[in-house]
C-alpha positions as CSV (number, residue, x, y, z in Angstrom):
1,M,-8.7,-2.4,-34.7
2,S,-10.8,0.7,-35.0
3,N,-9.5,4.0,-36.2
4,N,-9.8,5.6,-32.8
5,Q,-7.6,2.9,-31.2
6,T,-5.0,3.4,-34.0
7,D,-5.0,7.2,-33.3
8,T,-4.5,6.5,-29.6
9,I,-1.6,4.1,-30.3
10,D,0.0,6.6,-32.7
11,G,-0.4,9.4,-30.1
12,N,1.2,7.2,-27.5
13,N,4.2,6.5,-29.7
14,L,4.6,10.1,-30.6
15,L,4.4,11.1,-26.9
16,K,7.0,8.5,-25.9
17,S,9.4,9.5,-28.7
18,S,9.2,13.3,-28.0
19,S,12.1,15.0,-26.3
20,L,9.9,16.8,-23.9
21,Y,8.4,13.6,-22.6
22,R,11.9,12.0,-22.2
23,E,13.0,15.1,-20.3
24,F,9.9,14.8,-18.1
25,Q,10.6,11.1,-17.4
26,A,14.2,11.9,-16.5
27,E,13.1,14.7,-14.1
28,R,10.5,12.4,-12.6
29,E,13.1,9.7,-12.1
30,E,15.5,12.2,-10.3
31,I,12.6,13.3,-8.0
32,M,11.7,9.7,-7.2
33,K,15.4,8.9,-6.3
34,H,15.6,12.0,-4.1
35,K,12.3,11.0,-2.3
36,W,13.7,7.5,-1.8
37,L,17.0,8.8,-0.4
38,E,15.2,11.2,1.9
39,S,13.0,8.4,3.2
40,E,16.0,6.2,4.2
């Protein structure tokens, strides 16, 4: 694996473990639930 691919994988792991990213994911999930409920 090249160094660039390793950097990308490390960056993805860092992103997914960050509290800001988890907060974004939770917010997005709430929005998607609301959109689904409104569409019913």
